[in-house]
N, C-alpha and C positions, 0 to 999 in steps of 0.2 A: 504494500500500500504506500501511496505517496501523499504529499500535502494536498493533492487534488481529490483525495478520498471524500466520499460522502458518508457521514455518520447518520444513522436513522434511529430515532428514539421511538420506542414502542411501549404504549400503555396497554397491557393485556389483561382483560377481565376473564377470570377463570371460573370454572364450576365450583360450587361450594366445597371447601376443604380440598380443592384440586390444584392449588398453586404448585405444590411439590412435583406432582406428576407432569404438569406443563413445563416446569423448569427442566425436568429430565428430557422432555421432548425437545426443548430448545437445544440442549446439549447433544442430542442424538442426530440433529440435522447435519448433513455433510456440507457445511457452509463453503469450504474450500472448493468444492466442485463448481460452485457458482462464482468463484473469484472473490468471495466474501469471508467475513469472520464474525464470530460472536464476541463483541467487546466486553460484555458483562450482562449479568442478570441479577436483579435485586428483588427482595421481598419487602413488603410494606412494613414500616415500623410505626410511624406517626403521620397521620394526615391523609392516608388513602385506605381503601377497603382492604381487609385481610387477604382476600383472594384476588388481588390485583398484583401482577408482576410488572416491573419496569425492566426493559431490556434495551441495549444499544447494539446494533450491528454496524459493520463497516463494509463499504462497497466501493468499487472503482468509480471514478467520476462519470464514466459513460454507461453505467449499469442501468438496467430497467428496474427501477425501485418498486414497481408493482409486485415484483417477485418477492422482495423482502417481506411485504405485507402478506402475500399468499402463503409463503412457507410457514409463517407463524399461525395464520388463520386456520391452516389445515391440521394443526396439532389437536389430538383428541383432548377435550376438556376446555378448549378455548371458546368463550362465548362472543368476545368482541375484541378487535384490535384497532387502536388508533396509532397511526405512524406519522412521524414528522421528520423530514430530511433536514440535516444540519451540516454546516461547514465549520471546521475548527478555526478559531481566531488566535489569541495569544497562546493557548494551550488546548489540547496536548500537542507536543512537538512530534510525536510518533504515535502509531496505532497500537503500541504495546499496552495490553489491558491492565487495569488495576487488579491486584491479587490479594492484598491485605484486608482482613476483616475489619469492620469498624462501623461507625455511624456515617452514612453517606447522605448528604443533603442535595436534593434536586431543587434548585431555585430558578424560576422563570422570571424574566423581565420583559416589559413592554415599554418602549420609549420612542420619542421622536428621533428621526435620523440625525437631526442637527445636534443632538446630545451624545451621539455615539462615540465620537472621538474622545471627548472628555471622560466618558464612562470607561473606555479602554485605558486611558492614562491613569485614572484612579485605581483601577484593578492592578495594573502593573506596579504602581507605587505601594499599594497596601499588601499585596500577597507575601512578599518576603517576611515582613514583620508578623503577619498573621500566622504563617507557617512555623516560624521559629518560636513564637510565644505560646502556641497552643498545640504543639506536636501534631499539626494538621497538614493536609496537603490539598492544593487546588488541582483537581484531576483534569478539568477542562472547562473552557468557555466557548460555546458554539453559538453561531448565529443561524437562525432558521432560513432555509433556502427560499421559502415561499412567502417572504414578507410582502406586505402591501407597500406601494410607493410612498416614500417619506416616513415609513415606520420601521422599527427594528423590534424583533422578538429574539430573545437570547436565552440560553440555558447554561447555568453554572452548576458544576458538580464538584462538591468538596467532600473530603474525608476527615473525620475526627476519630480519635480512638474509641470514644463512647459518648453517651448522651450527657454525662457529667461535664465533659469538655465542651459540648455544644452550649450548655448553660454558661460555663465559665467564659467562653469566648464572647459572650454578650456583655460581660461586666469587666471593663478595662481596669487594670491595676498599674499605676505609674504612667509616666509621660509617654513612653514609647507605645504602650498599648492604647493609650488615649488618642494618640495621633492616628494609629491604624483605624480605630473605631470612627474617628472623625472623617477619614477618607471613605470608609465604607458607608457612613451615613450620608455623605455628600453624593455618593454613587446612587443610593436609593432615592435621593431627592431629585435626581435627573429623570426618574422613571414615572410613567403614568400609572403603572401597576407592577406588582411583584408578589409572588406567592411561592411557598416552599412545602415540600414533604420530605420525610426522612425514611431511610431504608437501611437494610444490611445486605451484604454481598453474598449471594448464593454461589457465585463462581470463585469465591475466595479459596486459596490453597493452604492457608495457615491454620484456620480453624472454622468450625461450623457454628452458626448462630441458630439455636433452637429455642430461644425464648418466645413467650406468647406476648406479642406486642399489641395487636389490634383485635 
């Protein structure tokens, strides 16, 4: 995959108590046969239904993205799929998927095109301090391919080690953390809307999350 890759975000509504079976179905697809890969699959933690999965697949820039939707839709136990094509911006620099378990937050933004350059500048300025202060990682910031003229929709994916650090990251301690929080607050003020839900990583290779979250 190259920087021309298309990432596709999938919200997958599963049969009751069926998310684990659908996750296995995602892992069983021969993505490589289609020139694609499964970047990650996440289960709901806070803010989305228990039996909804979030997945991201990666495709060549010239791929027929209807296939991405159909491959998932055909998995037994899938009730509905909503797919959104995205392009990476500041991150990720490669298509290497995340593998560490943790608290993954999917945050969406909507903002005017005229605010986008400042939005990116604030992200780049805030991320190093955010990551060092909270043992956290910014996995990616993607822009939606199908934006309306003059509008930007974007998806930010961040990883924290746990929910306790999620709360901790909202309460700055000291001047450096306050500066980071100020940059992130300004970023939010540039948006017309923003919303978030949290997840844990089903495709993690270090440990499995089997808590009952939702």
